[in-house]
KEVOMI-549612 format. One record per residue: residue in one letter; y, x, z of N, C-alpha, C in turn. Coordinates in steps of 0.02 Angstrom, whole numbers, padded with zeros to 5 digits, always signed. Layout:
BEGIN
AYXZYXZYXZ...
END
This chain:
BEGIN
X+02226-00362-00649+02232-00431-00628+02245-00474-00690X+02206-00528-00699+02218-00571-00756+02284-00607-00750X+02314-00620-00807+02378-00653-00809+02372-00719-00846X+02408-00770-00820+02415-00833-00857+02471-00823-00907X+02455-00811-00969+02507-00799-01019+02529-00863-01053X+02490-00917-01045+02508-00981-01077+02562-01018-01039X+02571-01002-00976+02621-01035-00935+02668-00983-00906X+02723-01007-00884+02771-00963-00852+02841-00987-00863X+02888-00955-00831+02958-00975-00839+02982-00957-00908X+03035-00992-00930+03064-00972-00995+03100-00905-00986X+03120-00876-01040+03150-00809-01039+03211-00804-00994X+03255-00854-00999+03316-00852-00958+03299-00853-00884X+03253-00895-00864+03234-00900-00794+03203-00834-00770X+03159-00806-00811+03128-00742-00793+03180-00687-00787X+03226-00682-00834+03276-00629-00832+03323-00636-00773X+03340-00698-00754+03380-00709-00694+03342-00687-00631X+03277-00700-00630+03236-00679-00572+03234-00603-00567X+03226-00569-00623+03226-00496-00623+03293-00469-00598X+03348-00497-00624+03414-00474-00604+03425-00486-00529X+03402-00542-00503+03409-00556-00432+03368-00506-00391X+03306-00493-00413+03263-00445-00378+03298-00377-00375X+03327-00356-00430+03359-00291-00433+03420-00286-00387X+03449-00343-00367+03507-00343-00323+03489-00354-00250X+03425-00363-00235+03403-00376-00166+03426-00320-00119X+03439-00340-00058+03458-00292-00005+03397-00285+00041X+03358-00232+00030+03295-00223+00066+03288-00151+00091X+03337-00127+00132+03334-00058+00154+03279-00043+00204X+03249-00093+00235+03198-00082+00286+03128-00086+00258X+03114-00136+00218+03047-00143+00189+03042-00109+00121X+03099-00099+00087+03100-00074+00019+03059-00119-00028X+03056-00184-00010+03019-00232-00050+03067-00285-00074X+03090-00277-00136+03139-00322-00165+03104-00382-00197X+03133-00441-00184+03107-00503-00211+03165-00542-00242X+03152-00573-00299+03200-00618-00331+03169-00686-00340X+03210-00737-00341+03185-00805-00352+03238-00844-00390X+03214-00892-00430+03257-00937-00466+03228-01007-00460X+03271-01055-00445+03250-01125-00446+03287-01161-00502X+03251-01205-00535+03282-01248-00585+03291-01317-00553X+03351-01343-00559+03365-01408-00530+03351-01463-00580X+03356-01525-00557+03344-01582-00601+03393-01585-00659X+03452-01556-00651+03501-01555-00706+03485-01501-00757X+03437-01457-00741+03419-01401-00785+03454-01337-00767X+03502-01340-00721+03538-01279-00700+03491-01232-00663X+03504-01168-00669+03464-01116-00636+03505-01085-00580X+03472-01074-00523+03504-01044-00465+03460-00986-00441X+03490-00927-00438+03453-00867-00419+03468-00846-00348X+03420-00811-00319+03429-00784-00252+03387-00722-00244X+03404-00681-00194+03366-00621-00179+03356-00616-00104X+03308-00575-00083+03300-00566-00012+03355-00520+00014X+03377-00536+00074+03430-00498+00108+03404-00482+00178X+03388-00420+00190+03362-00399+00255+03418-00384+00304X+03398-00380+00367+03445-00366+00421+03409-00323+00471X+03445-00278+00505+03414-00235+00555+03379-00276+00609X+03405-00336+00624+03371-00382+00669+03326-00425+00624X+03264-00401+00612+03219-00430+00562+03217-00506+00556X+03215-00543+00610+03210-00616+00600+03273-00646+00568X+03325-00608+00563+03388-00634+00536+03394-00626+00461X+03344-00598+00428+03346-00590+00356+03338-00657+00320X+03345-00654+00254+03341-00715+00213+03296-00701+00153X+03249-00745+00142+03204-00739+00085+03240-00756+00020X+03215-00731-00035+03244-00745-00101+03243-00820-00117X+03187-00853-00102+03182-00924-00116+03233-00964-00077X+03243-00946-00013+03292-00980+00029+03363-00970+00001X+03376-00910-00024+03442-00895-00053+03454-00938-00115X+03403-00943-00158+03410-00983-00219+03419-01057-00203X+03381-01082-00154+03387-01152-00134+03456-01165-00105X+03481-01119-00065+03549-01127-00037+03602-01130-00091X+03595-01089-00142+03643-01090-00198+03640-01157-00234X+03580-01184-00243+03572-01249-00275+03605-01304-00234X+03592-01304-00170+03621-01355-00126+03696-01349-00123X+03721-01287-00120+03794-01276-00118+03827-01302-00182X+03790-01304-00237+03817-01330-00300+03811-01406-00304X+03783-01437-00252+03779-01510-00250+03714-01539-00277X+03666-01497-00291+03602-01521-00318+03551-01529-00261X+03503-01573-00272+03454-01587-00219+03382-01590-00243X+03368-01573-00305+03300-01579-00331+03280-01517-00368X+03223-01488-00349+03194-01430-00383+03140-01455-00430X+03143-01431-00493+03091-01450-00541+03046-01392-00561X+03067-01331-00543+03028-01271-00563+03054-01212-00522X+03009-01165-00507+03026-01106-00467+02994-01045-00500X+03031-00990-00500+03003-00925-00520+03016-00876-00463X+02965-00838-00445+02970-00787-00392+02945-00722-00422X+02980-00667-00407+02960-00603-00435+02964-00548-00383X+02915-00503-00385+02915-00444-00342+02874-00390-00377X+02884-00330-00353+02847-00273-00382+02780-00263-00346X+02738-00223-00375+02673-00208-00345+02618-00243-00382X+02557-00227-00363+02500-00255-00399+02478-00324-00375X+02500-00344-00316+02480-00408-00287+02528-00464-00308X+02504-00525-00307+02546-00583-00320+02597-00589-00263X+02659-00598-00280+02712-00608-00230+02728-00683-00231X+02692-00719-00189+02702-00791-00183+02751-00806-00128X+02782-00865-00128+02827-00882-00073+02790-00881-00006X+02824-00858+00046+02795-00858+00113+02787-00931+00136X+02753-00941+00191+02742-01009+00216+02806-01047+00229X+02856-01013+00259+02919-01046+00272+02954-01067+00208X+02952-01025+00157+02984-01042+00094+02946-01096+00056X+02881-01098+00064+02842-01153+00034+02867-01219+00062X+02879-01221+00127+02904-01282+00158+02976-01295+00137X+03017-01244+00129+03086-01253+00105+03085-01283+00034X+03042-01257-00009+03036-01283-00077+03014-01356-00073X+02967-01371-00029+02940-01439-00023+02994-01490-00005X+03045-01469+00030+03099-01514+00048+03134-01543-00013X+03134-01505-00068+03170-01524-00129+03125-01533-00190X+03060-01527-00180+03013-01530-00236+02952-01572-00216X+02906-01581-00263+02845-01618-00247+02784-01576-00265X+02725-01603-00253+02663-01567-00264+02654-01541-00335X+02682-01575-00384+02672-01556-00454+02722-01503-00478X+02769-01484-00437+02820-01435-00458+02787-01367-00473X+02799-01340-00533+02770-01275-00550+02805-01218-00514X+02764-01172-00489+02788-01110-00457+02760-01053-00499X+02804-01015-00530+02783-00958-00572+02789-00894-00532X+02734-00859-00525+02732-00796-00489+02733-00740-00541X+02784-00698-00536+02795-00647-00588+02796-00577-00558X+02783-00529-00602+02794-00459-00589+02846-00436-00639X+02869-00374-00633+02920-00350-00680+02899-00353-00754X+02834-00354-00766+02809-00356-00835+02809-00427-00863X+02814-00477-00819+02814-00547-00842+02775-00592-00796X+02762-00653-00818+02725-00701-00777+02654-00676-00762X+02632-00686-00700+02564-00668-00681+02520-00729-00670X+02551-00780-00641+02512-00841-00628+02560-00899-00615X+02542-00958-00638+02579-01018-00624+02535-01066-00585X+02563-01092-00531+02528-01140-00489+02574-01198-00475X+02548-01250-00445+02591-01304-00422+02606-01293-00348X+02658-01326-00325+02673-01323-00254+02616-01351-00214X+02583-01403-00240+02525-01432-00206+02468-01383-00197X+02460-01337-00244+02408-01285-00237+02428-01234-00184X+02493-01219-00180+02517-01169-00132+02525-01198-00062X+02537-01264-00057+02549-01296+00007+02513-01363+00009X+02446-01360+00013+02408-01423+00011+02421-01465+00073X+02417-01530+00064+02426-01578+00119+02491-01566+00156X+02544-01554+00117+02608-01536+00146+02643-01595+00181X+02688-01578+00224+02730-01626+00259+02798-01623+00225X+02821-01681+00200+02885-01682+00166+02930-01737+00191X+02989-01743+00162+03038-01792+00184+03010-01863+00186X+02966-01881+00140+02937-01948+00138+02897-01966+00200X+02871-01915+00233+02833-01928+00294+02877-01955+00351X+02940-01943+00346+02986-01967+00399+03006-02039+00389X+02991-02066+00330+03005-02137+00317+02942-02176+00334X+02944-02212+00388+02884-02247+00412+02869-02310+00373X+02914-02328+00325+02902-02388+00286+02862-02376+00222X+02852-02311+00205+02814-02294+00145+02758-02247+00163X+02708-02244+00119+02653-02196+00128+02660-02142+00076X+02650-02080+00095+02654-02024+00047+02586-01995+00037
END
């Protein structure tokens, strides 16, 4: 699989994503995922997937990272890194794409990584075209 080597998260962001992936609790799928979001202040927030025997009750890595950011009082995502093992791209699921959209915009970079490093960088707009975001709820503006 070709890799975008010109783009990707910085070293610190990548290493935090790897560390989060390694801490994931995935006894049912054995599929560990890590994610890191960078806030507008530049702070990094990591998360991992946490599974549950009642499958719908699990938590995605991206949701964990976003929750950590919000708990710290931040409300804006400027960059995301997601990492998983295997030969396929581990992109955010549909629900997490919408979660990211709540705090980011179409131009926000999403770096998809494997343990060896960045595999591909896309924008949120590429991953979630024609998205519905907070601005759509304000009837006085057009998004």
